[in-house]
C-alpha positions as CSV (number, residue, x, y, z in Angstrom):
1,X,96.1,109.0,101.0
2,X,95.2,112.6,101.0
3,X,91.5,113.3,101.3
4,X,90.0,116.2,99.3
5,X,88.4,118.5,101.8
6,X,91.7,117.8,104.3
7,X,93.0,120.7,105.7
8,X,96.1,121.7,105.8
9,X,97.6,118.2,103.8
10,X,96.9,116.4,107.4
11,X,94.9,112.9,106.8
12,X,93.3,111.2,109.6
13,X,91.5,108.1,110.7
14,X,87.7,108.4,110.6
15,X,86.0,105.6,112.3
16,X,82.1,106.0,112.4
17,X,78.8,105.6,110.6
18,X,74.9,107.2,111.6
19,X,73.0,105.7,114.4
20,X,70.6,103.2,113.5
21,X,67.4,101.8,115.4
22,X,66.3,98.0,114.2
23,X,63.1,96.1,115.7
24,X,65.1,93.8,117.7
25,X,63.5,92.1,121.0
26,X,66.4,92.9,123.0
27,X,68.4,96.4,122.4
28,X,71.6,97.5,123.7
29,X,74.0,99.8,122.8
30,X,77.5,98.8,121.4
31,X,80.3,100.3,119.6
32,X,80.1,100.6,115.7
33,X,82.6,101.6,113.5
34,X,83.5,102.1,109.8
35,X,87.1,102.4,109.1
36,X,87.9,105.1,106.1
37,X,90.8,107.5,105.8
38,X,88.9,111.0,106.5
39,X,89.9,114.5,107.9
40,X,88.2,113.7,111.6
41,X,87.5,110.7,113.7
42,X,83.6,109.5,114.1
43,X,82.2,107.4,116.4
44,X,78.7,106.3,116.7
45,X,76.4,103.8,118.3
46,X,73.4,101.8,117.1
47,X,70.7,99.1,119.0
48,X,71.5,95.3,118.5
49,X,70.7,92.1,119.8
50,X,72.4,90.9,122.9
51,X,74.0,88.0,121.1
52,X,74.5,90.1,118.2
53,X,76.3,92.4,120.3
54,X,78.9,89.5,121.5
55,X,79.8,88.3,117.5
56,X,80.1,92.0,116.2
57,X,82.4,92.7,119.2
58,X,84.4,89.3,118.5
59,X,84.5,90.9,115.0
60,X,86.1,94.2,115.8
61,X,88.2,92.7,118.3
62,X,89.9,90.1,115.4
63,X,90.3,93.0,113.1
64,X,91.8,95.4,115.4
65,X,94.0,93.2,116.6
66,X,95.0,92.7,112.5
67,X,95.3,96.7,112.4
68,X,97.2,96.9,115.9
69,X,100.0,94.4,114.1
70,X,101.1,97.3,112.1
71,X,101.4,99.5,115.1
72,X,104.9,98.5,115.6
73,X,108.5,99.2,117.0
74,X,109.7,99.5,113.5
75,X,109.2,100.6,109.4
76,X,107.0,99.3,107.0
77,X,107.2,100.0,103.2
78,X,105.1,102.7,102.2
79,X,101.4,101.2,100.8
80,X,98.2,102.2,99.5
81,X,95.6,100.8,101.4
82,X,91.8,101.7,101.4
83,X,89.7,99.5,104.6
84,X,86.6,98.3,103.2
85,X,83.6,99.7,105.0
86,X,83.1,97.5,108.2
87,X,79.7,97.4,109.1
88,X,77.2,95.1,111.9
89,X,74.3,93.7,110.3
90,X,72.0,92.8,113.2
91,X,69.0,90.0,111.9
92,X,65.4,90.6,112.4
93,X,64.0,88.5,114.6
94,X,61.7,86.5,112.0
95,X,64.3,86.9,109.4
96,X,67.8,85.7,108.0
97,X,68.7,88.8,106.4
98,X,69.8,92.3,108.2
99,X,66.9,94.7,108.1
100,X,67.7,98.7,107.6
101,X,65.4,101.0,109.0
102,X,63.1,103.2,107.2
103,X,62.4,106.5,107.1
104,X,59.7,106.8,110.2
105,X,62.4,104.9,112.3
106,X,65.5,107.2,111.0
107,X,63.4,110.0,112.0
108,X,63.1,108.8,115.7
109,X,67.2,107.8,116.0
110,X,69.7,109.8,117.4
111,X,73.3,110.1,116.3
112,X,76.3,110.3,118.4
113,X,79.4,111.2,117.0
114,X,83.0,111.6,118.5
115,X,85.1,113.5,116.2
116,X,88.8,114.0,117.1
117,X,90.3,117.1,115.6
118,X,94.4,117.4,116.8
119,X,93.9,116.5,120.5
120,X,90.8,117.7,120.8
121,X,87.7,116.0,120.9
122,X,84.0,117.1,120.2
123,X,81.2,114.6,121.6
124,X,78.8,115.1,119.1
125,X,74.6,114.8,119.3
126,X,72.4,114.9,116.9
127,X,68.1,114.2,117.5
128,X,66.9,113.6,114.2
129,X,63.0,115.0,115.6
130,X,64.4,117.9,116.5
131,X,65.8,119.3,113.2
132,X,63.4,117.0,110.9
133,X,61.8,120.4,109.2
134,X,65.3,121.6,108.3
135,X,67.2,121.5,105.1
136,X,70.3,120.0,106.2
137,X,68.3,117.0,107.3
138,X,66.4,116.2,104.6
139,X,69.8,116.0,102.6
140,X,70.8,113.5,105.8
141,X,67.6,111.2,105.2
142,X,68.2,111.3,102.1
143,X,71.8,110.2,102.1
144,X,71.1,107.7,105.2
145,X,68.5,106.3,102.7
146,X,71.1,105.8,99.8
147,X,73.7,104.7,102.4
148,X,71.5,101.3,103.0
149,X,71.0,100.9,99.7
150,X,74.5,101.1,99.1
151,X,74.7,98.5,102.0
152,X,71.8,96.2,101.0
153,X,73.6,96.2,97.4
154,X,77.0,94.8,98.4
155,X,75.2,92.0,101.2
156,X,73.6,91.0,97.5
157,X,76.5,90.9,96.0
158,X,75.7,93.4,93.4
159,X,78.3,95.5,92.2
160,X,78.6,99.1,93.4
161,X,80.4,101.5,90.9
162,X,79.0,104.6,91.9
163,X,81.2,106.6,94.2
164,X,79.9,106.3,98.1
165,X,79.5,109.4,100.4
166,X,78.4,108.3,104.0
167,X,75.5,110.3,105.3
168,X,78.3,111.8,108.6
169,X,80.2,113.6,106.0
170,X,77.3,116.4,106.1
171,X,78.1,116.9,109.9
172,X,81.8,116.5,109.6
173,X,81.3,119.0,106.8
174,X,79.1,121.4,109.2
175,X,81.2,120.9,112.0
176,X,84.3,121.8,110.3
177,X,84.4,125.5,110.9
178,X,83.3,125.4,114.6
179,X,86.2,122.6,115.3
180,X,88.8,124.5,112.9
181,X,87.9,127.5,115.3
182,X,88.0,125.7,118.5
183,X,90.8,123.3,117.8
184,X,92.9,125.2,115.1
185,X,95.7,122.5,115.0
186,X,94.0,119.6,113.1
187,X,96.8,117.4,114.0
188,X,99.1,116.1,116.6
189,X,102.5,115.8,115.0
190,X,104.9,117.4,117.3
191,X,102.5,117.4,120.4
192,X,103.9,115.6,123.6
193,X,102.3,112.9,125.1
194,X,101.5,115.3,127.8
195,X,98.8,117.6,125.5
196,X,96.8,114.7,125.2
197,X,96.3,113.6,129.2
198,X,95.1,117.3,129.7
199,X,93.1,117.9,126.2
200,X,89.8,119.7,126.1
201,X,86.8,117.9,125.1
202,X,83.1,119.8,123.8
203,X,79.7,118.5,124.2
204,X,78.1,119.9,120.8
205,X,74.4,119.4,119.8
206,X,73.0,120.1,116.5
207,X,69.7,122.2,116.9
208,X,67.8,123.8,114.2
209,X,67.9,127.4,113.8
210,X,65.5,130.3,114.2
211,X,63.5,131.4,111.7
212,X,64.9,133.6,108.7
213,X,68.5,132.7,110.3
214,X,70.8,129.4,109.8
215,X,69.1,126.3,108.8
216,X,70.8,124.4,111.9
217,X,73.9,125.3,114.0
218,X,75.9,123.7,116.8
219,X,75.3,124.7,120.6
220,X,77.3,124.1,123.4
221,X,80.7,125.5,122.9
222,X,80.9,126.0,126.4
223,X,80.5,122.2,127.8
224,X,84.3,121.9,127.7
225,X,86.0,119.3,129.9
226,X,89.8,118.9,129.8
227,X,91.0,115.3,130.7
228,X,93.0,112.2,128.5
229,X,92.5,112.0,125.0
230,X,93.0,109.2,122.2
231,X,91.9,106.5,124.5
232,X,94.8,106.9,127.3
233,X,93.6,105.8,130.2
234,X,95.9,106.5,132.8
235,X,96.9,104.2,135.9
236,X,97.6,105.0,139.8
237,X,101.6,104.7,139.8
238,X,100.9,103.0,143.1
239,X,98.8,100.4,141.0
240,X,102.4,99.7,138.8
241,X,102.6,95.7,138.5
242,X,105.6,94.0,141.1
243,X,108.3,93.8,138.9
244,X,108.0,97.9,137.8
245,X,107.7,98.9,141.6
246,X,111.2,99.9,143.2
247,X,113.4,99.0,140.5
248,X,115.6,100.5,138.1
249,X,113.3,101.1,135.3
250,X,113.3,104.8,134.5
251,X,110.1,107.1,134.8
252,X,109.6,110.1,131.8
253,X,107.3,113.2,132.1
254,X,105.1,112.9,129.4
255,X,105.4,116.3,129.0
256,X,109.1,115.2,127.4
257,X,108.0,112.3,125.1
258,X,106.9,114.3,121.5
259,X,105.1,112.7,118.8
260,X,107.2,112.4,115.4
261,X,106.7,115.6,114.1
262,X,106.6,113.7,110.5
263,X,103.8,113.5,108.6
264,X,104.4,109.0,108.9
265,X,104.9,107.6,112.3
266,X,107.3,104.2,112.6
267,X,105.2,102.0,110.9
268,X,104.7,104.0,107.3
269,X,101.3,105.0,108.3
270,X,100.1,108.6,108.9
271,X,100.2,110.2,112.3
272,X,96.5,109.9,113.6
273,X,97.3,107.6,117.0
274,X,99.7,108.5,119.9
275,X,101.0,104.8,119.3
276,X,104.2,104.9,117.5
277,X,107.4,106.7,116.8
278,X,107.8,109.3,119.6
279,X,111.3,111.6,120.9
280,X,112.4,112.0,124.4
281,X,114.2,115.4,125.6
282,X,117.4,114.0,124.4
283,X,116.4,113.5,120.6
284,X,117.0,109.6,121.3
285,X,113.8,107.8,119.1
286,X,111.5,105.3,121.1
287,X,108.1,103.5,120.7
288,X,105.3,104.3,122.6
289,X,102.2,102.3,123.6
290,X,99.7,104.1,125.8
291,X,98.0,102.3,128.4
292,X,94.2,102.0,127.1
293,X,93.0,98.5,127.7
294,X,94.1,98.4,131.5
295,X,94.3,94.3,131.9
296,X,96.5,94.0,128.8
297,X,99.0,97.0,129.7
298,X,99.2,95.5,133.1
299,X,100.3,92.1,131.6
300,X,102.7,93.7,129.0
301,X,104.3,95.8,131.3
302,X,104.5,93.2,134.3
303,X,106.3,90.6,131.5
304,X,108.5,93.6,129.8
305,X,109.5,94.5,133.6
306,X,110.7,91.1,134.3
307,X,112.9,90.8,130.4
308,X,114.8,93.8,131.6
309,X,117.1,91.6,133.9
310,X,117.3,88.7,130.8
311,X,118.8,91.6,129.1
312,X,121.8,90.5,127.2
313,X,120.7,87.0,126.8
314,X,119.2,84.7,123.5
315,X,115.9,87.2,124.4
316,X,115.4,89.3,121.5
317,X,112.9,91.8,121.7
318,X,111.9,95.3,121.7
319,X,112.9,96.1,125.5
320,X,111.2,98.8,127.7
321,X,113.3,101.6,128.3
322,X,111.0,104.1,130.3
323,X,107.8,104.3,132.0
324,X,105.5,107.4,130.8
325,X,104.2,109.3,133.9
326,X,101.6,112.4,134.4
327,X,101.8,113.5,138.2
328,X,100.7,110.1,140.1
329,X,99.8,108.0,137.2
330,X,101.1,106.1,134.5
331,X,99.9,106.7,130.6
332,X,102.5,104.1,128.7
333,X,105.6,102.9,128.3
334,X,108.4,103.4,125.9
335,X,110.2,100.8,123.9
336,X,113.5,100.4,121.7
337,X,113.2,100.7,118.2
338,X,114.1,97.8,116.2
339,X,116.6,99.3,113.3
340,X,115.6,98.6,109.9
341,X,113.0,96.3,111.2
342,X,109.9,94.7,109.2
343,X,107.3,91.9,109.9
344,X,107.4,88.4,108.5
345,X,103.9,89.3,107.3
346,X,106.3,91.6,104.8
347,X,106.6,89.9,101.1
348,X,110.4,90.9,102.0
349,X,110.3,87.8,104.5
350,X,108.9,85.4,102.2
351,X,111.9,86.2,99.5
352,X,114.4,84.9,101.7
353,X,114.2,81.3,102.0
354,X,118.0,80.7,103.7
355,X,116.7,82.8,106.6
356,X,113.0,81.2,107.5
357,X,115.1,78.3,109.9
358,X,116.8,80.9,111.9
359,X,114.0,83.0,112.5
360,X,112.2,80.1,113.9
361,X,115.5,79.1,115.7
362,X,115.8,82.3,117.1
363,X,112.1,82.8,118.1
364,X,112.1,79.5,119.8
365,X,115.1,79.7,121.6
366,X,113.6,83.4,122.9
367,X,110.4,81.6,123.9
368,X,112.2,79.1,125.6
369,X,113.9,81.4,127.9
370,X,110.7,83.2,128.3
371,X,109.0,79.9,129.7
372,X,112.3,78.8,131.5
373,X,111.0,82.1,133.4
374,X,107.9,81.3,133.4
375,X,106.6,83.9,130.9
376,X,104.4,83.5,128.0
377,X,104.4,85.1,125.0
378,X,100.6,85.1,124.1
379,X,100.4,86.6,120.9
380,X,102.2,84.5,118.5
381,X,101.2,85.7,114.9
382,X,103.3,87.1,111.7
383,X,103.0,90.8,112.4
384,X,104.7,90.7,116.1
385,X,107.8,88.8,114.6
386,X,110.1,90.9,113.6
387,X,113.5,90.9,111.3
388,X,115.9,93.7,112.3
389,X,118.7,95.6,109.9
390,X,120.8,92.5,110.5
391,X,118.6,89.5,109.7
392,X,118.0,88.4,112.9
393,X,114.0,87.9,114.5
394,X,112.6,89.4,117.4
395,X,109.4,88.9,119.4
396,X,107.1,92.1,120.3
397,X,103.9,92.7,121.9
398,X,102.9,90.7,125.6
399,X,99.8,92.3,126.0
400,X,97.7,88.7,126.1
401,X,95.4,89.3,123.0
402,X,95.6,86.2,121.0
403,X,94.9,85.7,117.0
404,X,93.0,82.5,116.7
405,X,93.9,81.4,113.4
406,X,97.5,80.7,115.4
407,X,96.2,80.1,118.4
408,X,93.1,78.2,119.5
409,X,91.3,80.2,122.1
410,X,91.7,77.2,124.9
411,X,95.4,77.8,124.2
412,X,95.5,81.1,124.9
413,X,98.0,82.6,127.1
414,X,99.7,79.4,127.9
415,X,103.1,77.6,127.0
416,X,101.3,75.2,124.7
417,X,99.4,78.3,122.8
418,X,103.2,79.7,122.3
419,X,104.7,76.6,120.9
420,X,101.0,75.9,118.8
421,X,101.3,79.4,117.3
422,X,104.8,79.0,116.7
423,X,104.4,75.5,114.7
424,X,101.3,77.1,112.7
425,X,103.3,80.3,111.7
426,X,106.4,78.7,110.4
427,X,105.3,75.2,109.2
428,X,101.8,76.5,107.7
429,X,101.5,80.1,107.5
430,X,105.1,81.2,106.2
431,X,104.8,78.5,103.4
432,X,101.4,79.4,102.3
433,X,102.6,82.5,101.6
434,X,105.5,81.6,99.7
435,X,103.5,79.5,97.5
436,X,101.1,82.6,96.6
437,X,104.2,84.4,95.4
438,X,105.3,81.5,93.2
439,X,108.6,80.9,95.3
440,X,110.0,77.4,95.9
441,X,113.0,75.8,97.1
442,X,114.5,77.1,100.6
443,X,113.6,75.4,104.0
444,X,110.0,75.4,102.4
């Protein structure tokens, strides 16, 4: 998918929305996101009640787990997909429907955006009241009100056919000349993981210009710091889990791990994240998983460390090959690529009734070996069962997240939860998928 104002033909994932102020008794500040393919990545914040924050974060967690299933060590078929706007709609205290801010509330608000261009991050602050007299703000306010009207119509079920432009696009367009100058490379393709570990971050503010000069402009280009970007969170090497300390697991410097230079990553999606297909110095392809959520990374690292000792047996998975380091820290891990693999959420898996019993038996055998060694898979879902080019099933992803459609929360990260998820996957989910595509016979 290509953005009309994309530079150098590079696509990026854009995440964001305008900051909102709601009339609520208990304010807090969670993350609000909107998924749309754009040339930049935007993130902003709004005021929600605590209970609504928890509900919204649960929604984000569920959708992020769904999207996470696509970031896998194998190639997916090419497809065209446009995600709908993902919004949180808090309820006013005395109402049962969302209340969007009015013109006066918008003017008192502040928008915070995080914009990625290549490896460079831009933290943008816009105090609406300080630019309220500018032509730019008049347009921004108009687009914001139009955006709220669009969202309200979607909530009310009113058909919306006209093209829609989120108000943040105005800030994005205004920022483009500045970001292009400060970050000439708009892509992370071909960069090393080391480039992302020591990457620039600019703190910019949009302010009104002086009379007779430009309407608005950004200030703060001198406010630059260097550190990990793209949510990479380094772990001190001494804090490695026991199964990874003093072992034969090779360490590789982040500067020797290069992100795939091709437009598409191992999962068939555009390269807008370091997670995915990479190449080490000898040209071997690997799958890189950065350390982002500390607890989940530690769990996966611990289990993958144990699994190296079971290699060559009946455990079918993507084995860890190296730990990626930067100085005295760990920034991620490398996994084997699964050749020609695709998840059983792919329709190709639904069209092979003769293979489903074999896949279930292979998954069950792998999980039996895990449980015998006091290890729990913990994340049973159709995105985490991969069929390789020989038609054999592998399980992946030991980060500990769970999909409640397959594993109830009370059984999270338990052996019983693994078996519950496997039954749900092979006895309920796959048969339903085959029914949906009007296929019959086979083991269903």
